[in-house]
Residue frames as qw, qx, qy, qz and C-alpha x, y, z in Angstrom:
[[0.419, 0.459, -0.271, 0.735, 297.55, -93.20, 97.12],
 [0.393, -0.409, -0.588, 0.577, 297.98, -92.10, 100.74],
 [0.053, -0.904, -0.341, -0.252, 296.01, -89.06, 101.82],
 [0.462, -0.833, 0.144, 0.268, 298.86, -87.98, 104.13],
 [0.666, 0.668, -0.196, 0.268, 302.16, -86.82, 102.64],
 [0.698, 0.050, -0.362, 0.616, 305.73, -86.54, 103.81],
 [0.049, 0.469, -0.159, 0.867, 305.18, -82.93, 104.95],
 [0.666, -0.557, -0.177, -0.463, 302.57, -84.12, 107.45],
 [0.859, -0.192, -0.388, 0.274, 305.19, -86.11, 109.35],
 [0.453, 0.085, -0.319, 0.828, 307.61, -83.37, 110.49],
 [0.309, -0.540, -0.101, -0.776, 304.60, -81.21, 111.35],
 [0.831, -0.490, -0.160, -0.210, 304.11, -83.79, 114.14],
 [0.850, -0.372, 0.129, 0.350, 307.67, -84.99, 114.63],
 [0.202, 0.951, -0.162, -0.171, 310.01, -82.11, 113.61],
 [0.169, -0.691, 0.681, 0.175, 313.28, -84.08, 113.74],
 [0.895, 0.136, 0.410, -0.111, 312.08, -87.20, 111.94],
 [0.751, 0.649, -0.030, 0.118, 313.88, -86.47, 108.66],
 [0.084, 0.807, -0.533, 0.238, 317.06, -85.59, 110.55],
 [0.449, -0.462, 0.711, -0.282, 317.15, -88.42, 113.08],
 [0.693, 0.078, 0.709, -0.103, 315.48, -91.30, 111.22],
 [0.489, 0.641, -0.293, -0.514, 316.16, -90.46, 107.58],
 [0.025, 0.378, -0.911, -0.162, 318.00, -93.77, 107.26],
 [0.393, 0.238, 0.857, -0.234, 314.64, -95.51, 107.62],
 [0.518, 0.688, 0.163, -0.481, 313.24, -93.57, 104.69],
 [0.766, 0.347, 0.393, 0.372, 314.08, -93.81, 101.02],
 [0.215, -0.618, 0.177, 0.736, 316.71, -91.33, 99.79],
 [0.602, 0.694, 0.395, 0.034, 315.73, -89.72, 96.50],
 [0.422, 0.823, -0.071, 0.373, 318.25, -86.90, 96.05],
 [0.638, -0.564, -0.010, 0.525, 321.67, -85.96, 97.38],
 [0.502, 0.608, 0.196, 0.583, 323.04, -82.66, 96.16],
 [0.318, -0.322, -0.181, 0.873, 323.98, -79.05, 96.72],
 [0.129, 0.721, 0.557, 0.391, 321.80, -76.01, 96.19],
 [0.129, 0.093, -0.150, 0.976, 321.19, -72.31, 96.67],
 [0.085, -0.692, -0.706, 0.125, 318.22, -70.66, 98.38],
 [0.056, 0.042, 0.042, 0.997, 316.93, -67.21, 97.43],
 [0.544, -0.133, -0.050, -0.827, 313.55, -66.12, 98.75],
 [0.799, -0.075, 0.467, -0.372, 311.44, -69.27, 98.72],
 [0.818, 0.501, -0.234, -0.159, 313.25, -70.80, 95.72],
 [0.666, -0.452, 0.566, 0.177, 315.63, -73.72, 96.10],
 [0.638, 0.669, -0.319, -0.209, 317.92, -74.27, 93.09],
 [0.916, -0.194, 0.281, 0.209, 319.88, -77.49, 92.69],
 [0.207, 0.860, -0.418, -0.205, 323.41, -76.75, 91.48],
 [0.246, 0.398, -0.883, -0.029, 324.88, -80.24, 91.88],
 [0.744, -0.092, 0.375, -0.546, 322.92, -83.44, 92.31],
 [0.248, -0.138, 0.943, 0.172, 322.64, -87.16, 91.64],
 [0.118, 0.514, 0.813, 0.246, 318.95, -86.96, 90.61],
 [0.061, -0.164, -0.057, -0.983, 316.79, -83.98, 89.74],
 [0.386, 0.120, 0.514, -0.757, 313.35, -83.05, 91.02],
 [0.694, 0.260, -0.262, -0.618, 311.53, -84.26, 87.91],
 [0.483, 0.258, -0.833, -0.079, 313.18, -87.67, 87.90],
 [0.214, -0.104, -0.889, 0.391, 312.09, -88.58, 91.43],
 [0.267, -0.614, -0.587, -0.455, 308.78, -86.69, 91.25],
 [0.234, -0.278, -0.473, 0.802, 309.41, -84.19, 94.04],
 [0.126, -0.564, -0.520, -0.629, 306.17, -82.23, 94.33],
 [0.359, -0.524, 0.165, -0.755, 303.98, -80.24, 96.68],
 [0.867, -0.396, 0.035, -0.301, 303.95, -82.08, 100.00],
 [0.851, 0.177, -0.331, 0.366, 307.44, -83.55, 99.61],
 [0.511, -0.842, 0.092, 0.148, 310.10, -82.78, 102.21],
 [0.680, 0.538, -0.231, 0.441, 313.61, -81.55, 101.44],
 [0.657, -0.628, -0.082, 0.409, 316.41, -81.20, 103.98],
 [0.402, 0.798, -0.085, 0.441, 318.36, -78.00, 103.40],
 [0.173, 0.558, -0.564, 0.584, 321.51, -77.82, 105.50],
 [0.233, -0.037, -0.895, 0.379, 319.95, -80.41, 107.81],
 [0.292, 0.229, 0.447, -0.814, 316.66, -78.58, 108.30],
 [0.260, 0.397, 0.864, 0.168, 313.39, -80.05, 107.00],
 [0.245, 0.315, -0.058, -0.915, 311.37, -77.89, 104.60],
 [0.569, 0.423, 0.691, -0.139, 308.15, -78.65, 102.77],
 [0.200, 0.036, 0.584, 0.786, 307.87, -78.32, 99.02],
 [0.356, 0.499, 0.328, -0.719, 305.15, -75.93, 97.89],
 [0.740, 0.624, 0.103, -0.229, 305.56, -76.49, 94.16],
 [0.665, -0.154, 0.493, 0.539, 308.02, -77.89, 91.63],
 [0.270, 0.778, -0.104, -0.558, 308.91, -75.31, 89.00],
 [0.713, 0.551, -0.404, -0.154, 311.19, -77.48, 86.86],
 [0.904, 0.051, -0.387, 0.172, 313.86, -80.17, 87.17],
 [0.570, 0.099, -0.414, 0.702, 316.18, -78.07, 89.33],
 [0.097, -0.261, 0.210, -0.937, 313.86, -75.56, 91.03],
 [0.369, -0.544, -0.752, -0.043, 311.25, -75.92, 93.79],
 [0.230, -0.623, 0.100, -0.741, 309.42, -73.45, 95.97],
 [0.582, -0.178, -0.731, 0.309, 309.85, -74.31, 99.64],
 [0.381, -0.723, 0.072, -0.572, 308.74, -73.23, 103.10],
 [0.023, -0.264, 0.834, -0.483, 309.80, -74.12, 106.59],
 [0.243, -0.315, -0.915, -0.069, 307.39, -76.71, 107.97],
 [0.348, -0.288, 0.042, -0.891, 304.00, -75.19, 108.79],
 [0.378, 0.022, 0.775, -0.505, 301.42, -76.50, 111.20],
 [0.597, 0.512, 0.584, -0.203, 298.91, -76.58, 108.34],
 [0.468, 0.215, 0.534, 0.671, 299.11, -76.27, 104.56],
 [0.059, 0.846, 0.429, 0.310, 296.75, -73.30, 104.84],
 [0.457, -0.762, -0.077, 0.453, 299.15, -71.37, 107.07],
 [0.256, 0.934, -0.205, -0.141, 301.28, -68.51, 105.76],
 [0.854, 0.361, -0.219, 0.305, 304.49, -69.54, 103.97],
 [0.557, -0.781, 0.192, 0.206, 307.61, -69.49, 106.17],
 [0.564, 0.758, -0.325, 0.037, 310.58, -68.54, 103.98],
 [0.921, -0.142, -0.113, 0.344, 313.74, -70.62, 104.36],
 [0.383, -0.776, 0.205, 0.457, 317.07, -69.16, 105.34],
 [0.575, 0.795, -0.179, -0.073, 318.98, -67.76, 102.37],
 [0.556, -0.574, 0.554, 0.232, 322.26, -69.46, 101.51],
 [0.629, 0.610, -0.419, -0.238, 324.54, -70.89, 98.84],
 [0.468, 0.365, -0.799, 0.099, 326.27, -74.26, 98.42],
 [0.569, -0.300, 0.501, -0.579, 323.93, -75.84, 100.97],
 [0.060, -0.063, 0.994, 0.061, 323.57, -79.58, 101.38],
 [0.649, 0.075, -0.079, -0.753, 320.29, -80.78, 99.87],
 [0.021, -0.042, 0.999, -0.022, 318.78, -84.15, 100.69],
 [0.650, -0.051, -0.126, -0.748, 315.35, -85.50, 99.78],
 [0.017, -0.024, 0.987, -0.158, 313.95, -88.50, 101.61],
 [0.600, -0.194, -0.256, -0.732, 310.49, -89.99, 101.60],
 [0.286, -0.057, 0.874, -0.387, 308.51, -92.15, 103.98],
 [0.588, 0.172, -0.303, -0.730, 306.07, -92.87, 101.18],
 [0.504, 0.023, -0.856, -0.117, 306.25, -96.68, 101.56],
 [0.106, -0.178, -0.790, 0.577, 305.26, -96.45, 105.23],
 [0.361, 0.235, 0.155, -0.889, 302.47, -94.02, 104.42],
 [0.569, 0.131, -0.570, -0.578, 301.15, -96.39, 101.74],
 [0.339, -0.073, -0.921, 0.174, 301.13, -99.36, 104.12],
 [0.070, 0.280, 0.617, -0.732, 299.08, -97.43, 106.66],
 [0.428, 0.239, -0.165, -0.856, 296.79, -96.04, 103.95],
 [0.510, 0.033, -0.778, -0.366, 295.99, -99.53, 102.66],
 [0.222, -0.201, -0.870, 0.391, 295.23, -100.74, 106.18],
 [0.209, 0.289, 0.345, -0.868, 292.93, -97.76, 106.77],
 [0.490, 0.163, -0.428, -0.742, 291.08, -98.41, 103.52],
 [0.457, -0.074, -0.878, -0.121, 290.49, -102.04, 104.38],
 [0.080, -0.266, -0.731, 0.624, 289.22, -101.09, 107.84],
 [0.339, 0.299, 0.065, -0.889, 286.78, -98.80, 106.02],
 [0.700, 0.337, 0.602, -0.183, 285.61, -101.68, 103.83],
 [0.537, 0.792, -0.175, -0.234, 287.48, -100.53, 100.70],
 [0.877, -0.094, 0.320, 0.345, 289.94, -102.80, 98.93],
 [0.033, 0.855, -0.239, -0.460, 292.71, -100.49, 97.62],
 [0.320, -0.311, 0.778, 0.441, 294.27, -103.14, 95.40],
 [0.345, 0.450, 0.799, 0.201, 291.08, -103.48, 93.34],
 [0.023, -0.108, 0.172, 0.979, 290.50, -100.51, 91.00],
 [0.358, -0.302, -0.627, -0.623, 286.99, -101.76, 90.30],
 [0.243, -0.322, -0.794, 0.455, 286.01, -101.95, 93.98],
 [0.248, -0.507, -0.240, -0.790, 282.78, -100.22, 94.94],
 [0.078, 0.996, -0.022, -0.037, 282.95, -98.15, 96.96],
 [0.786, 0.254, -0.106, 0.554, 286.46, -97.06, 96.14],
 [0.460, -0.325, -0.193, 0.803, 288.94, -94.50, 97.37],
 [0.071, 0.199, 0.299, 0.930, 287.58, -91.91, 94.95],
 [0.375, -0.615, -0.582, -0.379, 284.19, -92.15, 96.67],
 [0.490, -0.498, -0.437, 0.567, 285.59, -90.73, 99.93],
 [0.128, 0.850, 0.251, 0.445, 284.47, -87.11, 100.17],
 [0.350, -0.905, 0.179, -0.160, 286.46, -86.19, 103.29],
 [0.859, 0.221, -0.320, 0.333, 289.96, -87.64, 102.71],
 [0.107, 0.650, -0.395, 0.640, 291.43, -85.00, 105.00],
 [0.740, -0.521, 0.137, -0.402, 289.81, -86.85, 107.92],
 [0.988, -0.065, -0.029, 0.135, 292.33, -89.68, 107.45],
 [0.438, 0.739, -0.338, 0.383, 295.51, -87.56, 107.20],
 [0.318, -0.683, 0.514, -0.410, 296.32, -87.56, 110.90],
 [0.925, -0.159, 0.310, -0.155, 295.63, -91.28, 111.27],
 [0.875, 0.430, -0.062, 0.216, 297.94, -92.10, 108.34],
 [0.210, 0.772, -0.415, 0.434, 300.66, -89.79, 109.68],
 [0.589, -0.547, 0.488, -0.341, 300.49, -91.35, 113.15],
 [0.976, 0.051, 0.203, -0.052, 300.60, -94.80, 111.59],
 [0.702, 0.600, -0.220, 0.314, 303.66, -94.03, 109.46],
 [0.068, -0.739, 0.494, -0.453, 305.44, -92.57, 112.50],
 [0.819, -0.342, 0.381, -0.259, 304.58, -95.68, 114.45],
 [0.950, 0.283, 0.023, 0.130, 306.13, -97.88, 111.76],
 [0.435, 0.725, -0.338, 0.413, 309.28, -95.74, 111.59],
 [0.272, -0.658, 0.523, -0.469, 309.83, -95.62, 115.34],
 [0.937, -0.168, 0.242, -0.190, 308.97, -99.29, 115.75],
 [0.859, 0.419, -0.148, 0.254, 311.71, -100.18, 113.26],
 [0.205, 0.703, -0.430, 0.528, 314.18, -97.89, 115.02],
 [0.596, -0.537, 0.386, -0.455, 313.14, -99.16, 118.42],
 [0.999, 0.015, 0.010, -0.050, 313.64, -102.79, 117.36],
 [0.713, 0.463, -0.288, 0.442, 317.30, -101.98, 116.70],
 [0.065, 0.596, -0.411, 0.687, 317.89, -99.88, 119.81],
 [0.223, -0.081, -0.871, 0.430, 316.07, -102.04, 122.36],
 [0.277, -0.627, -0.670, -0.285, 312.61, -102.09, 123.88],
 [0.419, -0.709, -0.363, 0.437, 313.65, -99.78, 126.72],
 [0.386, 0.019, 0.188, 0.903, 315.01, -97.10, 124.40],
 [0.194, 0.484, 0.219, -0.825, 313.40, -93.70, 123.88],
 [0.291, 0.191, -0.616, -0.707, 312.74, -94.73, 120.27],
 [0.247, -0.251, -0.933, -0.072, 310.71, -97.72, 121.43],
 [0.003, -0.476, -0.593, 0.650, 308.84, -95.44, 123.83],
 [0.264, 0.381, -0.165, -0.871, 307.94, -93.12, 120.95],
 [0.289, -0.014, -0.844, -0.451, 306.73, -96.12, 118.94],
 [0.150, -0.402, -0.865, 0.259, 304.44, -97.09, 121.81],
 [0.104, 0.472, 0.266, -0.834, 303.16, -93.51, 122.04],
 [0.324, 0.264, -0.446, -0.792, 302.28, -93.46, 118.34],
 [0.226, -0.179, -0.945, -0.157, 300.60, -96.86, 118.62],
 [0.027, -0.492, -0.679, 0.544, 298.36, -95.32, 121.27],
 [0.191, 0.465, -0.042, -0.864, 297.66, -92.28, 119.12],
 [0.244, 0.061, -0.781, -0.572, 296.77, -94.51, 116.18],
 [0.153, -0.359, -0.914, 0.108, 294.23, -96.32, 118.32],
 [0.047, 0.558, 0.431, -0.707, 292.66, -93.10, 119.54],
 [0.216, 0.394, -0.317, -0.835, 292.51, -91.57, 116.09],
 [0.179, -0.081, -0.906, -0.374, 291.05, -94.74, 114.58],
 [0.059, -0.499, -0.810, 0.302, 288.23, -94.62, 117.14],
 [0.071, 0.589, 0.206, -0.779, 287.55, -90.95, 116.30],
 [0.045, 0.247, -0.555, -0.793, 287.65, -90.95, 112.49],
 [0.596, 0.479, 0.573, -0.293, 284.49, -91.07, 110.39],
 [0.195, -0.137, 0.651, 0.721, 284.77, -91.60, 106.65],
 [0.510, 0.537, 0.311, -0.595, 282.06, -90.13, 104.46],
 [0.345, -0.005, 0.807, 0.478, 281.25, -91.85, 101.17],
 [0.503, 0.415, -0.097, -0.752, 279.41, -90.79, 98.04],
 [0.485, 0.004, 0.873, 0.049, 277.81, -94.02, 96.85],
 [0.530, 0.624, 0.573, -0.035, 275.61, -92.68, 94.07],
 [0.520, 0.203, 0.338, 0.758, 277.93, -90.19, 92.37],
 [0.015, 0.884, 0.382, 0.269, 276.02, -87.04, 93.26],
 [0.329, 0.539, -0.282, 0.722, 278.96, -85.49, 95.10],
 [0.481, -0.583, 0.222, -0.616, 277.23, -85.71, 98.48],
 [0.051, 0.231, -0.925, 0.296, 278.04, -88.05, 101.35],
 [0.740, -0.205, -0.195, -0.610, 275.27, -90.61, 101.78],
 [0.914, -0.226, -0.330, 0.075, 277.11, -93.15, 103.90],
 [0.145, -0.802, 0.474, -0.333, 279.34, -92.79, 106.98],
 [0.926, -0.049, -0.358, 0.115, 281.76, -95.44, 108.12],
 [0.429, -0.792, 0.430, -0.048, 284.07, -95.77, 111.06],
 [0.348, 0.564, -0.744, -0.085, 287.20, -97.85, 110.68],
 [0.367, -0.111, 0.890, -0.246, 285.46, -101.08, 111.65],
 [0.085, -0.092, -0.812, -0.570, 283.27, -101.41, 108.53],
 [0.084, 0.601, 0.723, -0.329, 280.06, -100.48, 110.37],
 [0.122, 0.160, 0.375, 0.905, 278.17, -98.14, 108.07],
 [0.196, 0.588, 0.539, -0.570, 275.35, -95.66, 108.31],
 [0.257, 0.341, 0.617, 0.661, 273.33, -94.56, 105.26],
 [0.174, 0.138, 0.088, -0.971, 271.52, -91.31, 104.57],
 [0.397, 0.431, 0.768, -0.257, 267.76, -91.90, 104.53]]
């Protein structure tokens, strides 16, 4: 499963879920009310339980992207305006009733990039018996930005292919391709190879590895 989530994308590209939602997968279309930090679905095609909306998901409320903090039940979630970091203070949404509610995900794009990152690290994500495996990575947060950049690159590349190579969408795709390259060169993945909870191997995303003596 990808280390980056949907909420990491608008933290970088605030208008992604507004402008390129059609490239994502729509999970919910409905109407809801907001009081405090609670969003309540009052009319909907699918509920939060059915499509597994959870912490890290993104919900558009009246066209504005918000991150989900927690799912309370099938029709209630706690939300915040998009924060720079998940450790930042919660930013309450605007209160309102009968608001349009849309939930999209770029999960497929995130998974594609995650699998590529794992293979560059020397981990085969399709093999649950692989050693080392994803669960041996002790610093998964180090890959969040790379995966987010990669998913944004895929989204803007698809949009740019339809709008032309000289379009601003194609330019953004090229920018994210550059950022992916820079982040890939920077990232170091730490692995626990003996199950003691401590990193004893470090790999960059070219399968070169260093071991703790």
